[in-house]
C-alpha positions as CSV (number, residue, x, y, z in Angstrom):
1,M,0.0,0.0,0.0
2,R,2.8,2.4,0.9
3,A,4.4,1.8,-2.5
4,A,1.2,2.8,-4.3
5,L,1.0,6.0,-2.3
6,D,4.7,6.8,-2.8
7,S,4.3,6.2,-6.6
8,T,1.3,8.5,-6.5
9,L,3.3,11.2,-4.6
10,A,6.1,11.0,-7.2
11,Y,3.5,11.4,-10.0
12,L,1.8,14.3,-8.2
13,T,5.1,16.1,-7.6
14,E,5.9,16.0,-11.3
15,R,2.4,17.1,-12.1
16,R,2.8,20.0,-9.8
17,K,6.0,21.1,-11.6
18,S,4.1,20.9,-14.9
19,E,1.3,23.1,-13.5
20,E,3.8,25.6,-12.1
21,R,5.4,25.8,-15.6
22,L,2.0,26.8,-17.0
23,F,1.8,29.6,-14.4
24,D,5.4,30.6,-15.2
25,D,4.3,31.0,-18.8
26,L,1.3,33.2,-17.7
27,R,3.6,35.2,-15.4
28,Y,6.1,35.6,-18.3
29,V,3.4,37.0,-20.5
30,Q,2.1,39.4,-17.9
31,N,5.6,40.6,-17.0
32,G,6.2,41.1,-20.8
33,A,3.0,43.2,-20.9
34,R,4.1,45.2,-17.9
35,Q,7.5,45.9,-19.5
36,L,6.0,46.8,-22.9
37,Y,3.5,49.1,-21.1
38,Q,6.3,51.0,-19.4
39,Q,8.1,51.3,-22.8
40,H,5.0,52.8,-24.4
41,L,4.6,55.3,-21.5
42,G,8.2,56.4,-22.0
43,R,7.7,57.4,-25.6
44,L,4.0,58.5,-25.9
45,E,3.3,62.2,-26.3
46,P,0.5,63.2,-23.8
47,Q,-1.7,65.4,-26.0
48,Q,-1.6,63.2,-29.1
49,S,-2.3,60.1,-27.0
50,A,-5.2,61.9,-25.3
51,R,-6.7,62.7,-28.7
52,R,-6.4,59.2,-30.0
53,F,-7.8,57.8,-26.8
54,D,-10.9,60.0,-27.2
55,R,-11.5,58.6,-30.7
56,L,-11.1,55.0,-29.5
57,F,-12.9,55.3,-26.2
58,P,-15.6,58.0,-26.6
59,L,-17.5,59.5,-23.7
60,Q,-21.0,58.1,-23.3
61,A,-24.2,59.8,-22.3
62,D,-24.1,58.1,-18.9
63,G,-20.7,59.6,-18.1
64,T,-18.7,56.4,-18.8
65,R,-16.2,55.7,-21.5
66,R,-16.5,52.5,-23.5
67,S,-14.6,51.1,-26.5
68,A,-15.8,51.9,-30.0
69,D,-17.5,48.9,-31.5
70,M,-14.7,48.8,-34.2
71,L,-12.2,47.8,-31.6
72,F,-14.0,44.5,-31.0
73,D,-15.6,43.9,-34.4
74,G,-12.5,44.8,-36.4
75,G,-11.1,47.8,-38.2
76,L,-8.1,50.1,-38.4
77,D,-7.0,52.2,-35.5
78,P,-5.3,55.7,-35.8
79,D,-1.9,54.0,-36.5
80,G,-3.5,52.1,-39.4
81,I,-3.2,48.8,-37.5
82,D,-5.9,46.1,-37.7
83,V,-7.5,45.6,-34.4
84,G,-10.2,43.3,-33.0
85,G,-11.4,41.5,-29.9
86,I,-10.9,44.6,-27.5
87,G,-13.6,45.9,-25.2
88,S,-13.5,48.3,-22.2
89,F,-15.5,50.0,-19.5
90,M,-14.2,53.1,-17.8
91,A,-16.2,54.7,-14.9
92,D,-16.4,58.5,-14.5
93,G,-15.0,59.0,-18.0
94,G,-15.4,62.8,-18.0
95,A,-13.0,63.2,-15.1
96,L,-10.0,61.5,-16.9
97,T,-6.9,63.7,-17.1
98,V,-4.6,63.9,-20.1
99,E,-2.1,61.8,-18.2
100,E,-4.7,59.1,-17.3
101,K,-5.7,59.0,-20.9
102,R,-2.1,58.5,-21.9
103,E,-1.7,55.6,-19.4
104,L,-4.9,53.8,-20.6
105,Y,-3.9,54.4,-24.3
106,A,-0.5,52.7,-23.5
107,A,-2.4,49.7,-22.1
108,Y,-4.5,49.6,-25.3
109,L,-1.3,49.5,-27.4
110,V,0.0,46.5,-25.4
111,L,-3.3,44.6,-25.9
112,R,-3.3,45.5,-29.6
113,D,0.2,44.3,-30.2
114,M,0.5,41.3,-27.8
115,G,-3.1,40.0,-27.9
116,P,-3.1,38.2,-31.3
117,I,0.3,36.6,-30.7
118,M,-0.6,35.3,-27.2
119,R,-4.1,34.2,-28.3
120,A,-3.1,30.5,-28.7
121,R,-1.8,30.4,-25.2
122,L,-4.0,32.8,-23.3
123,N,-7.5,33.5,-24.6
124,N,-7.7,36.8,-22.6
125,L,-5.5,39.5,-21.3
126,Y,-6.7,42.7,-19.5
127,F,-5.5,45.8,-17.7
128,F,-7.4,47.5,-14.9
129,T,-6.9,50.4,-12.6
130,P,-8.0,51.2,-9.0
131,S,-10.5,53.7,-10.5
132,N,-12.8,51.1,-12.1
133,R,-11.3,51.4,-15.5
134,M,-10.6,48.3,-17.6
135,V,-9.4,47.4,-21.1
136,M,-9.6,43.7,-22.2
137,Y,-8.5,41.6,-25.1
138,A,-10.8,38.5,-25.3
139,P,-11.8,37.8,-29.0
140,D,-13.2,34.4,-28.2
141,R,-15.6,35.3,-25.4
142,E,-19.1,34.1,-26.3
143,D,-20.6,37.3,-24.9
144,R,-18.4,39.4,-27.1
145,L,-17.5,41.6,-24.1
146,S,-21.0,43.1,-24.4
147,Y,-21.3,43.7,-20.7
148,Y,-18.3,46.0,-20.6
149,R,-19.0,47.6,-24.0
150,H,-22.7,48.2,-23.6
151,E,-24.6,46.8,-20.6
152,A,-22.7,47.6,-17.4
153,P,-24.4,50.5,-15.5
154,A,-22.4,53.7,-14.9
155,S,-22.2,52.7,-11.2
156,F,-20.5,49.4,-12.0
157,S,-17.5,48.8,-9.7
158,F,-15.1,45.8,-9.4
159,Q,-13.0,47.1,-6.5
160,H,-14.6,44.7,-4.1
161,E,-13.7,41.7,-6.2
162,E,-10.9,39.5,-5.0
163,F,-8.7,40.1,-8.1
164,A,-8.7,43.9,-7.4
165,Q,-8.1,43.4,-3.7
166,I,-5.0,41.2,-4.1
167,S,-3.6,43.7,-6.6
168,T,-3.5,46.7,-4.2
169,S,-0.2,48.1,-2.8
170,S,-1.2,47.2,0.7
171,A,-2.0,43.6,-0.1
172,N,0.8,43.1,-2.6
173,P,3.6,45.6,-2.0
174,D,6.2,43.8,-4.1
175,A,3.9,43.7,-7.2
176,L,4.1,39.8,-7.5
177,T,1.9,37.7,-9.6
178,R,-1.0,36.4,-7.5
179,C,-4.1,34.3,-8.3
180,T,-7.6,34.3,-6.9
181,G,-9.7,31.4,-5.7
182,L,-12.6,30.0,-7.8
183,R,-15.3,32.6,-8.5
184,S,-18.0,33.5,-11.0
185,L,-17.1,35.8,-13.9
186,I,-18.2,39.3,-13.2
187,T,-20.4,39.3,-16.4
188,D,-22.0,35.9,-15.5
189,R,-25.3,36.7,-13.8
190,T,-26.2,33.0,-13.5
191,N,-23.1,32.3,-11.3
192,T,-22.4,29.2,-13.3
193,R,-19.2,30.2,-15.3
194,L,-16.4,29.7,-12.7
195,S,-12.9,30.9,-13.1
196,S,-9.7,32.0,-11.4
197,A,-7.9,35.2,-12.2
198,C,-4.1,35.7,-12.1
199,L,-2.8,39.3,-11.8
200,T,0.6,41.1,-12.1
201,P,0.5,44.6,-10.6
202,V,2.1,47.6,-12.4
203,D,4.1,50.2,-10.5
204,V,5.5,53.3,-12.3
205,N,7.5,55.9,-10.4
206,G,6.4,54.4,-7.1
207,R,2.7,54.6,-7.9
208,R,0.4,51.5,-8.3
209,Q,-1.2,52.3,-11.7
210,G,-3.1,49.0,-12.0
211,A,-2.5,45.4,-12.9
212,W,-2.4,43.0,-15.9
213,G,-4.6,40.0,-15.5
214,S,-5.9,36.8,-17.2
215,S,-8.8,34.6,-16.3
216,I,-8.6,30.8,-16.3
217,T,-12.0,29.1,-16.6
218,V,-13.0,25.8,-15.1
219,A,-14.4,24.4,-18.3
220,D,-11.5,25.5,-20.6
221,D,-8.3,25.2,-18.6
222,L,-8.6,23.8,-15.1
223,Q,-10.5,20.7,-16.1
224,A,-7.7,19.6,-18.3
225,S,-5.4,19.7,-15.3
226,V,-7.5,17.1,-13.4
227,R,-8.8,15.0,-16.2
228,N,-5.7,12.9,-16.8
229,A,-5.3,11.0,-13.5
230,L,-3.6,7.6,-12.8
231,T,-5.8,4.6,-13.3
232,G,-8.4,4.1,-10.5
233,M,-7.6,7.5,-9.0
234,S,-9.0,11.0,-9.4
235,N,-7.4,14.5,-9.2
236,A,-8.6,17.8,-7.7
237,I,-7.3,21.3,-7.2
238,L,-8.0,23.5,-4.2
239,D,-7.3,27.2,-3.7
240,R,-5.2,28.4,-0.7
241,H,-8.3,28.7,1.4
242,G,-9.5,25.1,0.6
243,A,-12.2,26.0,-1.9
244,L,-12.6,23.4,-4.7
245,I,-11.3,24.8,-8.0
246,A,-11.2,21.8,-10.3
247,H,-12.6,18.2,-10.2
248,P,-14.0,15.9,-12.8
249,R,-17.5,16.4,-11.5
250,L,-17.3,20.2,-11.9
251,T,-18.7,20.9,-15.3
252,Q,-19.5,24.2,-17.0
253,A,-23.2,24.0,-16.5
254,G,-23.3,22.9,-12.8
255,A,-19.9,23.9,-11.4
256,S,-21.2,26.3,-8.8
257,E,-23.8,23.9,-7.4
258,A,-21.5,20.8,-7.5
259,A,-18.5,22.4,-5.8
260,T,-20.0,22.4,-2.3
261,E,-21.4,18.9,-2.6
262,V,-18.1,17.4,-3.9
263,A,-16.1,19.2,-1.2
264,E,-18.2,17.6,1.5
265,E,-18.0,14.1,-0.1
266,L,-14.2,14.3,-0.3
267,G,-13.8,15.6,3.2
268,I,-11.8,18.7,2.0
269,A,-12.1,20.4,5.4
270,R,-10.2,17.5,7.0
271,V,-7.6,17.6,4.2
272,M,-7.0,21.3,4.7
273,A,-6.7,20.9,8.4
274,F,-4.0,18.2,8.0
275,I,-2.0,20.3,5.4
276,G,-2.2,23.3,7.6
277,E,-1.0,21.5,10.7
278,S,1.8,19.6,8.8
279,G,3.3,22.7,7.2
280,Q,4.5,20.6,4.3
281,D,4.4,21.5,0.6
282,S,3.8,17.9,-0.4
283,G,3.0,14.6,1.3
284,V,0.5,11.8,2.0
285,I,-2.3,11.9,4.7
286,P,-1.6,8.7,6.6
287,T,-5.2,7.7,7.2
288,P,-8.0,7.6,4.7
289,V,-10.4,10.6,4.4
290,N,-13.9,9.5,3.5
291,G,-12.6,6.3,2.0
292,N,-9.7,7.8,0.0
293,Y,-6.0,8.1,0.7
294,V,-5.1,11.7,-0.1
295,V,-1.7,12.7,-1.7
296,F,-1.1,16.5,-1.9
297,A,1.4,18.9,-3.5
298,R,1.3,22.7,-3.3
299,I,1.5,24.6,-6.7
300,A,3.8,27.6,-5.9
301,G,2.6,30.1,-8.6
302,P,-1.1,30.6,-7.6
303,D,-0.6,29.0,-4.2
304,W,-3.0,26.2,-5.0
305,I,-3.0,22.6,-3.8
306,F,-3.0,19.7,-6.2
307,L,-4.7,16.5,-4.8
308,S,-4.6,12.9,-6.0
309,L,-7.3,10.8,-4.4
310,V,-6.5,7.1,-4.1
311,P,-9.5,4.9,-3.1
312,K,-8.7,2.6,-0.2
313,E,-9.6,-0.5,-2.2
314,A,-7.3,0.5,-5.1
315,A,-4.4,1.0,-2.7
316,S,-4.9,-2.4,-1.1
317,Q,-5.0,-4.1,-4.5
318,Y,-1.9,-2.3,-5.5
319,A,-0.1,-3.5,-2.4
320,G,-0.6,-7.2,-3.6
321,K,1.1,-6.6,-6.9
322,S,4.7,-6.0,-7.9
323,A,4.0,-3.7,-10.8
324,G,4.6,-0.5,-8.9
325,V,8.1,-0.1,-10.1
326,F,7.0,-0.4,-13.7
327,L,4.2,2.0,-13.2
328,L,6.6,4.6,-11.7
329,I,9.0,4.1,-14.6
330,G,6.2,4.6,-17.1
331,V,5.0,7.7,-15.3
332,L,8.5,9.1,-15.3
333,A,8.9,8.3,-19.0
334,V,5.7,10.2,-19.8
335,L,6.8,13.1,-17.6
336,A,10.2,13.2,-19.4
337,Q,8.4,13.4,-22.7
338,V,6.2,16.1,-21.4
339,L,9.1,18.1,-20.1
340,L,11.0,17.7,-23.4
341,L,7.9,18.8,-25.4
342,A,7.4,21.8,-23.1
343,S,11.1,22.8,-23.5
344,L,10.9,22.5,-27.2
345,M,7.7,24.5,-27.3
346,Y,9.2,27.2,-25.3
347,R,12.4,27.3,-27.3
348,W,10.8,27.1,-30.8
349,V,7.5,28.9,-30.3
350,V,7.0,30.9,-27.1
351,R,10.4,32.6,-26.9
352,P,10.6,33.5,-30.7
353,T,7.0,34.8,-30.5
354,L,7.8,37.1,-27.6
355,R,10.9,38.4,-29.5
356,L,8.7,39.1,-32.5
357,T,6.2,40.8,-30.3
358,Q,8.8,43.1,-28.8
359,A,10.3,43.8,-32.3
360,A,6.9,44.7,-33.7
361,S,5.9,46.9,-30.8
362,M,9.2,48.8,-30.8
363,N,9.2,49.2,-34.6
364,A,12.7,47.7,-34.9
365,S,14.0,44.3,-36.0
366,L,16.0,43.8,-32.7
367,S,18.3,41.1,-34.2
368,I,15.6,38.7,-35.5
369,D,17.7,37.7,-38.5
370,D,18.0,34.1,-37.2
371,L,14.2,33.8,-37.2
372,T,13.9,34.8,-40.8
373,L,15.8,31.6,-41.8
374,R,13.0,29.4,-40.4
375,K,10.6,27.6,-42.8
376,D,7.6,27.7,-40.5
377,E,5.0,30.3,-39.6
378,I,7.4,32.0,-37.2
379,G,9.9,32.4,-40.1
380,E,7.2,33.9,-42.3
381,L,6.2,36.4,-39.6
382,A,9.9,37.3,-39.0
383,R,10.5,37.9,-42.7
384,A,7.4,40.0,-43.0
385,L,8.6,42.1,-40.0
386,A,12.1,42.4,-41.6
387,E,10.6,43.5,-44.9
388,R,8.5,46.1,-43.1
389,D,11.6,47.5,-41.3
390,Q,13.4,47.7,-44.6
391,R,10.5,49.6,-46.2
392,D,10.4,51.9,-43.3
393,A,14.2,52.5,-43.5
394,E,13.9,53.3,-47.2
395,R,11.0,55.7,-46.6
396,M,12.9,57.4,-43.9
397,S,15.9,57.8,-46.3
398,E,13.6,59.2,-48.9
399,L,12.0,61.6,-46.4
400,A,15.4,62.8,-45.3
401,A,16.5,63.4,-48.9
402,A,13.3,65.3,-49.6
403,S,13.6,67.3,-46.4
404,A,17.2,68.3,-47.3
405,S,16.1,69.2,-50.8
406,A,13.3,71.3,-49.5
407,E,15.6,73.1,-47.0
408,A,18.1,73.8,-49.8
409,A,15.3,75.2,-52.0
410,N,14.0,77.4,-49.2
411,A,17.5,78.7,-48.4
412,A,18.0,79.5,-52.1
413,K,14.6,81.3,-52.2
414,S,15.4,83.4,-49.2
415,H,18.9,84.3,-50.5
416,F,17.4,85.2,-53.9
417,L,14.7,87.5,-52.4
418,A,17.2,89.2,-50.1
419,M,19.5,89.9,-53.0
420,M,16.6,91.3,-55.1
421,S,15.5,94.0,-52.6
422,H,16.8,96.8,-54.8
423,E,15.4,95.4,-58.1
424,L,12.0,94.8,-56.6
425,R,11.5,98.1,-54.7
426,T,13.1,100.6,-57.1
427,P,10.5,100.2,-59.9
428,L,7.7,100.3,-57.4
429,N,9.0,103.4,-55.7
430,A,9.2,105.0,-59.2
431,I,5.5,104.1,-59.8
432,I,4.5,105.6,-56.5
433,G,6.6,108.8,-57.0
434,Y,5.3,109.5,-60.5
435,T,1.7,108.8,-59.5
436,E,2.0,111.3,-56.7
437,I,3.3,113.9,-59.1
438,L,0.5,113.2,-61.6
439,R,-2.1,113.3,-58.8
440,E,-0.7,116.7,-57.6
441,D,-0.8,118.1,-61.2
442,A,-4.3,116.8,-61.8
443,G,-5.5,118.2,-58.5
444,D,-4.1,121.7,-59.3
445,E,-5.9,121.7,-62.6
446,G,-9.2,120.6,-61.0
447,Y,-9.4,117.1,-62.4
448,D,-10.8,114.1,-60.4
449,V,-7.9,112.3,-58.7
450,T,-9.9,109.2,-57.6
451,D,-8.1,106.9,-60.0
452,H,-4.7,108.3,-58.9
453,D,-5.6,107.5,-55.3
454,R,-6.5,103.9,-56.2
455,V,-3.2,103.4,-57.9
456,L,-1.3,104.9,-54.9
457,V,-3.2,102.7,-52.4
458,A,-2.6,99.5,-54.5
459,A,1.1,100.4,-55.0
460,R,1.7,101.1,-51.3
461,R,0.0,97.8,-50.3
462,L,2.2,96.0,-52.8
463,L,5.3,97.8,-51.4
464,H,4.3,96.8,-47.9
465,L,3.9,93.1,-49.0
466,I,7.3,93.2,-50.7
467,N,8.9,94.7,-47.6
468,E,7.4,92.0,-45.4
469,I,8.6,89.2,-47.7
470,L,12.0,90.7,-47.9
471,D,12.2,91.1,-44.1
472,L,11.3,87.5,-43.6
473,S,13.7,86.3,-46.3
474,K,16.5,88.4,-44.7
475,V,16.0,86.7,-41.4
476,E,15.9,83.2,-42.9
477,S,19.0,83.8,-45.0
478,G,20.9,85.4,-42.1
479,R,21.1,88.9,-43.7
480,M,19.0,90.7,-41.2
481,V,21.2,92.6,-38.8
482,L,20.6,94.5,-35.6
483,H,21.6,98.2,-35.1
484,I,22.2,98.1,-31.3
485,Q,22.0,101.3,-29.3
486,N,20.8,102.5,-25.9
487,T,17.0,102.5,-26.1
488,D,14.2,103.8,-23.9
489,V,11.7,101.0,-24.3
490,G,9.0,103.2,-22.8
491,D,9.4,105.8,-25.6
492,V,9.4,103.0,-28.3
493,A,6.1,101.7,-26.8
494,R,4.5,105.2,-26.8
495,E,5.5,105.8,-30.4
496,A,4.0,102.5,-31.4
497,V,0.7,103.3,-29.5
498,D,0.5,106.7,-31.1
499,A,1.1,105.2,-34.6
500,V,-1.7,102.6,-34.2
501,R,-4.2,104.8,-32.4
502,P,-6.0,106.2,-35.5
503,Q,-6.5,102.6,-36.8
504,A,-7.8,101.5,-33.4
505,E,-10.1,104.4,-33.0
506,A,-11.5,103.8,-36.5
507,N,-12.8,100.5,-35.2
508,G,-14.2,102.0,-32.0
509,N,-11.3,100.7,-29.8
510,R,-9.7,102.4,-26.8
511,V,-5.9,102.0,-26.5
512,V,-4.2,101.8,-23.0
513,L,-0.5,102.0,-22.3
514,E,1.1,101.0,-19.0
515,V,4.9,101.4,-18.5
516,Q,6.6,100.2,-15.3
517,P,8.3,103.1,-13.7
518,G,12.1,103.2,-13.5
519,L,12.8,101.0,-16.5
520,P,16.5,101.3,-17.4
521,L,17.9,101.9,-20.9
522,V,18.2,98.7,-22.9
523,R,20.8,97.8,-25.5
524,T,18.7,96.8,-28.5
525,D,17.5,97.8,-32.0
526,D,14.8,100.4,-31.3
527,F,13.5,100.4,-35.0
528,K,13.0,96.6,-35.1
529,L,11.5,96.6,-31.6
530,G,9.0,99.3,-32.7
531,Q,8.2,97.3,-35.8
532,C,7.4,94.3,-33.7
533,L,5.2,96.3,-31.4
534,L,3.4,97.9,-34.3
535,N,2.7,94.6,-35.9
536,L,1.2,93.2,-32.7
537,L,-0.8,96.4,-32.0
538,S,-2.1,96.6,-35.6
539,N,-3.3,92.9,-35.4
540,A,-5.1,93.7,-32.2
541,S,-6.7,96.7,-33.7
542,K,-7.7,94.8,-36.8
543,F,-9.4,92.0,-35.0
544,T,-11.1,94.0,-32.2
545,K,-14.3,96.1,-32.6
546,G,-15.5,98.5,-29.9
547,G,-13.1,97.0,-27.3
548,V,-9.9,97.7,-25.4
549,I,-6.3,97.2,-26.5
550,S,-3.7,97.4,-23.8
551,L,0.1,97.4,-23.9
552,R,2.0,96.7,-20.7
553,V,5.8,97.1,-20.4
554,S,7.7,95.6,-17.5
555,A,11.1,94.1,-16.7
556,R,11.5,90.5,-15.5
557,S,14.9,89.1,-14.6
558,D,17.1,89.6,-17.7
559,K,14.1,90.3,-20.1
560,V,11.9,93.2,-21.0
561,V,8.3,92.0,-21.4
562,F,5.6,93.6,-23.6
563,E,2.1,92.3,-23.2
564,I,-0.4,93.2,-25.9
565,A,-3.9,92.3,-24.8
566,D,-7.2,92.8,-26.7
567,T,-10.9,92.0,-26.3
568,G,-11.3,90.8,-29.9
569,I,-12.5,87.7,-31.6
570,G,-9.9,85.3,-30.2
571,I,-8.0,82.5,-31.9
572,P,-9.1,78.8,-32.0
573,A,-6.9,76.5,-29.8
574,D,-6.1,74.2,-32.7
575,K,-4.7,77.1,-34.7
576,L,-2.2,78.4,-32.1
577,E,0.6,76.0,-33.0
578,T,0.8,77.3,-36.6
579,L,0.0,80.9,-35.9
580,F,3.6,82.0,-36.3
581,E,4.2,80.1,-39.5
582,P,4.6,82.3,-42.7
583,F,1.5,82.8,-44.8
584,V,-0.8,81.2,-42.2
585,Q,-4.0,82.8,-40.9
586,A,-6.1,81.4,-38.1
587,E,-9.1,80.7,-40.4
588,S,-9.6,81.1,-44.1
589,S,-12.6,83.3,-43.4
590,T,-10.3,85.6,-41.4
591,T,-8.3,86.5,-44.6
592,R,-11.5,87.2,-46.5
593,T,-12.9,89.4,-43.7
594,F,-9.9,91.2,-42.4
595,G,-7.3,90.8,-45.1
596,G,-3.6,90.2,-44.5
597,T,-0.8,87.9,-45.7
598,G,0.0,86.0,-42.6
599,L,3.6,87.3,-42.5
600,G,3.4,89.9,-39.7
601,L,3.5,87.4,-36.8
602,A,6.2,85.3,-38.5
603,I,8.4,88.3,-39.0
604,T,7.7,89.5,-35.4
605,R,8.8,86.2,-33.9
606,R,12.0,86.0,-35.9
607,M,12.9,89.6,-35.0
608,A,12.2,89.0,-31.4
609,Q,14.4,85.9,-31.4
610,L,17.1,87.9,-33.1
611,M,16.8,90.4,-30.2
612,G,17.3,87.6,-27.7
613,G,13.6,87.0,-26.9
614,D,10.5,85.4,-28.3
615,V,6.7,85.8,-28.9
616,S,4.0,83.7,-27.3
617,V,0.2,83.8,-27.3
618,R,-2.8,82.7,-25.2
619,S,-6.3,83.2,-26.5
620,E,-10.0,82.3,-26.0
621,I,-12.6,82.5,-28.6
622,G,-14.9,85.4,-28.1
623,K,-12.9,86.9,-25.2
624,G,-9.7,88.0,-26.9
625,S,-6.0,87.3,-27.0
626,V,-2.8,88.2,-25.2
627,F,0.5,88.3,-27.1
628,T,3.7,88.4,-25.0
629,L,6.8,89.8,-26.6
630,T,10.2,89.5,-24.8
631,I,13.6,90.9,-25.7
632,A,17.0,90.6,-23.9
633,A,17.6,93.4,-21.4
634,E,21.2,93.7,-22.4
635,S,23.1,93.6,-25.7
636,A,21.8,91.0,-28.2
637,T,24.2,88.0,-28.6
638,N,25.3,86.2,-31.8
639,V,24.5,89.2,-34.0
640,E,25.6,88.5,-37.6
641,P,27.6,91.3,-39.3
642,E,25.9,93.0,-42.2
643,L,26.8,91.3,-45.4
644,E,26.2,94.2,-47.8
645,A,25.9,97.9,-47.7
646,A,22.5,99.4,-47.3
647,K,20.9,100.4,-50.6
């Protein structure tokens, strides 16, 4: 009899190792997801990530955020990648910050990239946070994740569930992989679909952001672990509290009802009492429990207990036979084959697949040349990835060449325009001069001078446009120079305000000037400073009707600051980034209504930078704008010498 129990213990010990390897694989996948998640967080730009997150997980009428149907049904995401099988529920979706959106978008990218490759091993993978927000990859779920995507109420919370409790910093400070006991799926209202969840928490910068998890169901995974028992015996799995997790009599349809009944028949309470008192990880209970000898071994990963139940009659019959040694040899041979197969699977499938996953997610080949030589599906995938990287490299090379060509063309254009200043302005100045003479003569003789005025207005506008283009080109080509002298910035501000006042008052605006008392003289180019202020004040006057335009001058640290505020029409937030680009207006309708070339702000910023400062803006539609111009409070640095004599 003892030989039978010892043989069973040897068998169970090896089975325990096999089960532990399964959980090692699960832990390996979840640790890989955790590492990839942190890599995504390190490279994602917050604002762009938040915009993409809003498209994929739109805000619902009940205040939650749920995944767009395309993410489960199949389609292309903002990166042009095919996705499917992804669903989500996020409570209090309107309160999400830009940073929280970036974190959840990073989790989505991990599921998108790793999910399809891990599908053969794990049929689900999910990420959840302590704030009742979850993103899940489970393409084979019969319910199509409908509960999370559509049915869950806005008040739905899973923080009381065991899987969330064992993932907290207080319960799991070292962020180790932990597994729950047997429980019903959250989405199963009939309490018949039982599963266990294994979780790996995620800490970033000392903060518990959430956890990666996978569910293992009784019908799909755990039953396979107990189905193959030795002849005449049966297997079972208990969680660390003694709850029955797997047994041949636990089926999908009646697992919940059968668990309590089977536990009583097997005497699980007595089994757990003995294991607890012995303190052993494996062993044999010396006396039968409800007619069975019980052999046990603890599974380290999820902290479960594997049982092999040997009926008393079978043990007695075994004691009268001498076949125990042969049985043990056969079991060990089978185990050796299983171990060899597992090793080969890890070497030839799991490890290469994880390498490909990392290479694909990081958009780099990461030395997968050896995989491209394989003749199987892994090799085909590796070759496809290598071809993609080669195409990307060729495109980057083409883009670099095109960018260099465009920069060279732009430099040639700027140099040409700067050199052509005399040839462009001299004929136009002649037109203006002779038109003024003709107008004066016509006026003296009593003729109508309306046409002369139209020619003068058009010519002066053209001259102003040419001057703006030439100023911009001089800055870009390095031919714009500063004429540094001691400057009273208060006087420059007053002159600019006086110059713009007629334009402002024509639109019903009031102009206010505030100069900080005691400002020192500044070493700068007073003409270019005045031109910058005039450009900004003219813009404020143009886009403000019946309002207030103010100019405040002050000194801060080593800068002189000019704040030009207006109560005008304002600028859309999505246009602020391109506002200082040449030939750009905030809206196409703005050009039609107010005119302008879009060069004034571009020239102003470049001149400000030349004077050791910059120009920035903040604005709100319907409430106005504030432009802030800064210049260095001392001599400008890195001033290029003038390349040619003034003409």
